[in-house]
TIMI-770443 format. One line per 2 residues: number of its first residue (from 1); for each residue x, y, z of C-alpha. Coordinates in steps of 0.25 Angstrom, whole numbers, plus 5000, padded with zeros to 4 digits. Example, Ala and Ser with C-alpha at 12.3 -4.5 7.8 and 13.67 -1.06 7.14 Angstrom:
1) 5049/4982/5031; 5055/4996/5029
END
This chain:
1) 4874/5067/4884; 4887/5057/4890
3) 4897/5064/4900; 4912/5060/4908
5) 4919/5064/4917; 4933/5061/4921
7) 4946/5065/4926; 4958/5070/4918
9) 4966/5058/4914; 4980/5058/4906
11) 4980/5048/4894; 4970/5041/4900
13) 4964/5026/4897; 4953/5023/4886
15) 4943/5022/4896; 4943/5038/4899
17) 4943/5039/4882; 4931/5029/4882
19) 4923/5039/4892; 4926/5053/4884
21) 4923/5046/4872; 4909/5039/4878
23) 4903/5054/4884; 4899/5064/4875
25) 4906/5075/4885; 4919/5071/4896
27) 4921/5079/4907; 4935/5078/4912
29) 4939/5082/4926; 4949/5093/4927
31) 4942/5100/4942; 4946/5089/4951
33) 4958/5084/4958; 4970/5078/4955
35) 4972/5064/4958; 4986/5056/4960
37) 4989/5043/4956; 4976/5045/4944
39) 4975/5046/4928; 4975/5062/4928
41) 4989/5064/4923; 4996/5049/4920
43) 4993/5035/4915; 4997/5023/4908
45) 5006/5020/4896; 5013/5007/4891
47) 5026/5006/4892; 5033/4994/4890
49) 5022/4986/4893; 5018/4991/4906
51) 5009/5003/4909; 5014/5015/4916
53) 5012/5029/4919; 5014/5042/4910
55) 5012/5054/4920; 5010/5070/4922
57) 5017/5076/4932; 5012/5087/4938
59) 5014/5098/4947; 5016/5094/4960
61) 5002/5101/4968; 4992/5098/4975
63) 4986/5085/4976; 4970/5093/4977
65) 4973/5100/4964; 4961/5098/4951
67) 4968/5092/4940; 4964/5104/4933
69) 4975/5111/4944; 4987/5101/4940
71) 4999/5106/4934; 5007/5095/4925
73) 5024/5097/4930; 5032/5106/4926
75) 5040/5092/4923; 5031/5089/4911
77) 5039/5096/4902; 5049/5083/4903
79) 5039/5073/4909; 5032/5074/4897
81) 5044/5070/4887; 5046/5059/4896
83) 5030/5054/4895; 5031/5056/4879
85) 5043/5047/4879; 5037/5035/4888
87) 5024/5037/4879; 5031/5036/4866
89) 5043/5024/4872; 5030/5017/4875
91) 5022/5018/4862; 5031/5021/4851
93) 5026/5008/4846; 5013/5007/4846
95) 5006/5006/4836; 4999/5021/4836
97) 5010/5027/4843; 5014/5039/4829
99) 4997/5043/4831; 4998/5044/4847
101) 5009/5048/4852; 5010/5062/4847
103) 4995/5063/4853; 5002/5059/4866
105) 5012/5067/4863; 5006/5081/4861
107) 4997/5077/4874; 5010/5077/4884
109) 5016/5090/4877; 5005/5097/4879
111) 5011/5108/4889; 4999/5111/4897
113) 5003/5111/4911; 4990/5107/4917
115) 4982/5093/4921; 4972/5093/4917
117) 4972/5102/4905; 4984/5094/4901
119) 4975/5081/4901; 4963/5086/4895
121) 4970/5090/4883; 4977/5075/4882
123) 4963/5069/4884; 4957/5078/4874
125) 4970/5076/4864; 4966/5058/4865
127) 4951/5062/4864; 4954/5069/4852
129) 4963/5059/4846; 4953/5048/4848
131) 4944/5057/4844; 4935/5057/4855
133) 4926/5068/4852; 4920/5069/4868
135) 4918/5084/4873; 4928/5085/4886
137) 4924/5093/4895; 4931/5101/4908
139) 4924/5097/4921; 4931/5111/4927
141) 4920/5121/4916; 4909/5112/4920
143) 4899/5122/4926; 4896/5114/4940
145) 4901/5111/4955; 4914/5107/4955
147) 4915/5104/4969; 4906/5093/4966
149) 4913/5079/4966; 4911/5065/4959
151) 4896/5063/4955; 4892/5074/4958
153) 4900/5081/4950; 4897/5071/4938
155) 4886/5074/4939; 4887/5089/4940
157) 4894/5090/4927; 4885/5080/4918
159) 4873/5090/4923; 4885/5102/4919
161) 4885/5093/4905; 4869/5089/4904
163) 4876/5074/4903; 4865/5064/4902
165) 4875/5051/4903; 4887/5049/4914
167) 4898/5042/4910; 4909/5037/4920
169) 4918/5026/4918; 4916/5012/4925
171) 4926/5015/4937; 4915/5025/4940
173) 4904/5016/4943; 4904/5019/4960
175) 4907/5035/4958; 4892/5036/4951
177) 4877/5034/4954; 4869/5029/4943
179) 4857/5034/4951; 4861/5049/4954
181) 4865/5051/4940; 4853/5046/4936
183) 4846/5057/4946; 4853/5070/4937
185) 4849/5062/4924; 4862/5057/4920
187) 4865/5043/4916; 4879/5037/4922
189) 4887/5026/4913; 4898/5020/4915
191) 4908/5015/4904; 4920/5004/4905
193) 4929/5003/4896; 4933/4989/4889
195) 4945/4980/4889; 4954/4989/4878
197) 4966/4979/4875; 4976/4984/4863
199) 4988/4978/4859; 5001/4985/4867
201) 5012/4980/4859; 5016/4966/4865
203) 5013/4970/4878; 5002/4962/4887
205) 4990/4971/4887; 4990/4983/4898
207) 4974/4990/4900; 4970/5004/4902
209) 4984/5011/4897; 4983/5027/4893
211) 4976/5031/4882; 4989/5031/4876
213) 4990/5017/4874; 4978/5013/4870
215) 4980/5024/4856; 4994/5018/4855
217) 4991/5005/4853; 4977/5008/4845
219) 4973/5017/4832; 4964/5028/4837
221) 4952/5019/4831; 4954/5008/4838
223) 4956/5017/4852; 4945/5023/4844
225) 4936/5008/4847; 4941/5008/4862
227) 4933/5022/4864; 4923/5013/4863
229) 4927/5002/4870; 4919/5003/4883
231) 4906/4997/4892; 4896/5006/4896
233) 4890/5003/4908; 4875/5007/4910
END
């Protein structure tokens, strides 16, 4: 059984969904510390030929809280209107706008104030739209020692789910020891997204934007092809 584990990200880039598609089960960390200026509550879209952030506003709280303990700010009730307007104005002339905007609108209009639950549901919605069937498992539901960190925690999760292969994005090569995984009867492999390029209006192409951008400019069948566009590194 192939397994991958990632932090929750808001409308992540296509490489994230390639990873989900590449495995049988995908574990989503909820009981990890929230990191500022990362991708958990924000991502980039195309606005007038340039990349700009869309960001979920968060309630002010301790920097040491886990992602599943963070709440969306009360201002999100009004901020979501601005976010949706920004996305609508940016992509209203995109070829797949009529198909994709209702999906994005439904995700943003989710009234769940818990940050993790909001992102978890958004990932499930995008996967459903793209016909990705991989089971998504919340990390805190697994019977492991949740005080473990890094590689030790990954191996514990693999064992709890009886995974024979762990797949990680290429950026994590330095984090893991192939020998240690082999000692635990787990194959360690990596994937690297191939260059995915498509027409973004008449602008110079800006790569690795949110999955929103990919879906707005490409029919679902083409996005599904992009999901297979990566290199496996053993």
